[in-house]
C-alpha positions as CSV (number, residue, x, y, z in Angstrom):
1,M,-24.6,-9.1,17.1
2,S,-22.2,-11.5,18.8
3,Q,-21.7,-11.5,22.5
4,P,-18.3,-10.4,23.8
5,E,-16.0,-13.4,24.6
6,Q,-16.1,-14.5,28.2
7,K,-12.9,-15.0,30.0
8,L,-12.7,-18.6,31.3
9,T,-9.8,-18.3,33.8
10,S,-8.9,-15.7,36.3
11,P,-5.8,-15.3,38.5
12,A,-7.9,-16.5,41.5
13,S,-9.0,-19.7,39.8
14,L,-5.4,-20.4,38.8
15,A,-4.2,-19.9,42.3
16,V,-7.0,-22.2,43.6
17,D,-6.0,-24.8,41.0
18,A,-2.3,-24.5,42.0
19,V,-3.1,-25.0,45.7
20,L,-5.4,-27.9,45.1
21,L,-2.8,-29.6,42.8
22,I,0.1,-29.1,45.2
23,A,-2.0,-30.5,48.1
24,F,-3.2,-33.5,46.0
25,F,0.4,-34.2,44.9
26,A,1.7,-34.1,48.5
27,Y,-1.1,-36.3,49.8
28,L,-0.7,-38.9,46.9
29,Y,3.1,-38.9,47.3
30,S,2.8,-39.7,51.0
31,V,0.5,-42.6,50.2
32,V,2.3,-44.0,47.1
33,S,5.9,-43.7,48.4
34,T,5.2,-46.2,51.1
35,H,4.2,-48.8,48.5
36,V,7.4,-48.6,46.4
37,P,9.2,-51.9,46.6
38,S,12.7,-50.6,47.3
39,T,15.0,-49.7,50.1
40,N,16.9,-47.1,48.1
41,P,15.5,-43.6,49.2
42,H,16.3,-42.2,45.7
43,M,14.2,-44.8,44.0
44,I,11.4,-44.4,46.5
45,M,11.4,-40.6,45.8
46,L,11.6,-41.1,42.0
47,W,8.8,-43.6,41.6
48,G,6.7,-42.0,44.3
49,A,7.0,-38.6,42.5
50,L,6.4,-40.1,39.1
51,T,3.3,-41.9,40.2
52,A,1.9,-39.0,42.1
53,G,2.6,-36.7,39.2
54,C,0.6,-38.9,36.8
55,M,-2.3,-39.1,39.2
56,T,-2.2,-35.4,39.8
57,G,-2.4,-34.8,36.0
58,V,-5.6,-37.0,36.0
59,F,-6.9,-35.0,38.9
60,W,-6.2,-31.7,37.0
61,L,-8.2,-33.0,34.0
62,A,-11.1,-34.0,36.2
63,L,-11.1,-30.6,37.9
64,Q,-11.2,-28.8,34.5
65,M,-14.0,-31.0,33.3
66,F,-15.9,-30.4,36.5
67,R,-15.5,-26.6,36.0
68,V,-16.7,-26.7,32.4
69,V,-19.8,-28.8,33.2
70,F,-20.6,-26.7,36.2
71,R,-20.3,-23.5,34.1
72,A,-22.5,-24.9,31.4
73,Q,-25.2,-26.1,33.9
74,R,-25.2,-22.7,35.5
75,A,-25.5,-20.9,32.1
76,A,-28.4,-23.3,31.1
77,R,-30.2,-22.6,34.4
78,K,-30.0,-18.8,33.7
79,K,-31.7,-19.1,30.3
């Protein structure tokens, strides 16, 4: 007999992810926007947001990989 499929996400984990991603984006935007070589505030906002967005995407991938590995290690320890 096969085991019932386990749900991998919950509303709580999605909310935690959203809060972490928003905080990470805001922090990175504040760091990166000071390094944009422009005096035009629209260009600073554009390139700061684009850069922070890309790096936030990498952070999201790393967070998901961490969760998968953590879940697998916890399951292996239970066996």
